Residue, then its C-alpha position, 0 to 999 in steps of 0.5 A: m328629837d329626830i327632826s327629819a322624822a318629825d318633818r316626815l310625820v307632819r307631811q303625812i299628817q297634812p293629807l289626813a287633816l285636809k280630809t277634815a276640812r270644812p267651811g271657814l278653814l283658812a289655814g291648818v296643819g303645817g304652820f305656826s297656828g291655824l286660821f278659821e273664819l267665823s261667817a257673819k252671815h250664819y250667826r247674829r250673836p255667835v258665842l265660842v265654846s271650848s273644851t280640853d280633855g285627854v284619854g286617861t289610862k285607857l292609853k295603857i290598854a292601847f299600849m298593851m294591845n299595840t293598837h293606837h287608832t281608836v284612842g285618837i277617836d276617843l280624844v276628839a270625842m271627849g272634847v267635842n261631846d263636852i261642847l255639844t252640851q252647850a248646843a255648839e257646832p264643832l268647828f275645829f280641833l287641835d291635838y297634843f302628842a307627847t312621847g319619850k321617843l317619837e315612833p312615826k308609825t305609832a304617831l301616825k296611827v294615833i293621828s289618823g284616829i284623831a282625823e277620823g274622830c274629826r270627820l265623825a264630829a264634822c270639825a276640822l283638824i286645824g293643828g297640833e303639836t308633837a313633843e319628844m321628851p326623852a326619859f320622861y315617858g316609858d318605852g312605847e308610851y305617849d300621852l294625848a291632850g285635845f282641844a275642841v272649839g265650837v260656836v253656838e248662836r247665843k239664843r240657842i244655848p240651853r238654859p238649865q235655869l229653866i229646868a223645873a219639876g216634871d221635866v223629863l230625862i232622856g238618855l242616849p246610849s254609850s258605846g261602852l266605857h268611853s274613856n273613863g273608869y279605866s284604872l278601876a277596870r284594869k285593876v279588876l279585870l287584869e290584876v284581880k281576875g287575871f283576864k288576858l286582853g286577847r281572851r274572848i268573853p262570850d257575854l261581850g261577843r269579842t275579846l276583852g281588849e276589843e271591848l276595852l278599846e271600843p271608841t267613845r261615841i261622838y254625838t255630833r250627828v245626833m245632837q245637831p239635827l235634834l237641837r235644830r228641831c227641838f227645845v232642850k233645857g239642859i244636856a249632860h255629858i256622862t264622863g268621869g263621876g258617872v251620872p251622879g257626878n255630871l247630871p247635877r252640874i246642869l241642875p239649878e238649886g232646888r231640883r233633883a233628878w230621879i232615875d229609874r235604872t230599869r229604863w235602859p239596857v246596861p252593856p255587859i262590860f259593866d256587869l262583868i266589872q261589877k261582879s269581877g271586883k265585887i264593886s258596890r252599886a254606888e261605886m259603879d255609879r260614881t265611876f262609870n257611865n253604865g250605858l248612858g253617854m248623854i242625858l237630856v232634860v226636856g219639858q214634858r210637852d217636848a219629850d215626844a218630839v225629842t224621842r220621835t226626832l231621834k227615832r226618825m234618825g235611827e237613834k235609840s233613846f230612853i226616858i229614864g226619869e224626871i226632875k222633882k223638887g229637892e236638894r240638887g243631886v240624883t236619886f236612883v230608884s228600883 
């Protein structure tokens, strides 16, 4: 590794990380480890919540477009959105950046995106690791992993065991594909149809590359105020596996989600992929979020309060279905 280049990169990262500082941060980027103090006055029975994830083959689009900022946001989003399902307040984030040959300009763009993601998530970029592994990655390629840690008061953790027949399902819109299904999307759009990333697609209102690099939405600023005001029984982050692969993870035995497809608008990128590849509805459901990034399960009496709270925040939401008795899983209607 070019030690001098790596040292310069660390010095450039430090001011980016400082912009993400939040109460509790004692020591961040630059040391052997990060330090974060959990304030005893804010929590009676604090529970730490953690998650790790990556960006997947969406990175291939970043390489082809030579656009590296947005995947940093994606990295934060995938981990932070997972811990939000436990009603956690994001505290800090760490990243792992690995490449064959360190290109400081590229690495800085990625990490500046990570820092922006941390600001959107209201968590501190507390540390990370940059690894150079010659001949392990192709020229200009890299991989990313991220680690999110948050905290929640024990009594505020959602309790999916309380989910009952008649409960309401509320969907929050995604910003597009997020960071899942890119192997299929690339095959269909780039290989089968031969679309160029710089091609402007009228239905999308922008180029295909811009659409595919749209960052994953980070839900911290939506979920935190909502969870302080409203009671939510369960929260599902819709990632790889789509709704059928993620929503059942929070359902107890004997409870089944019934979802009406007509209740929310599906972004045009999904229709483009389905028609271009002649993909079955079932495969689309198993692969993509189809326009829903988060699904909340709330009691009938709480549904109005949840939707009103979201509306006051200027957030869109959709009542997409309900819980019924039955084998754990998802049934789509219409």
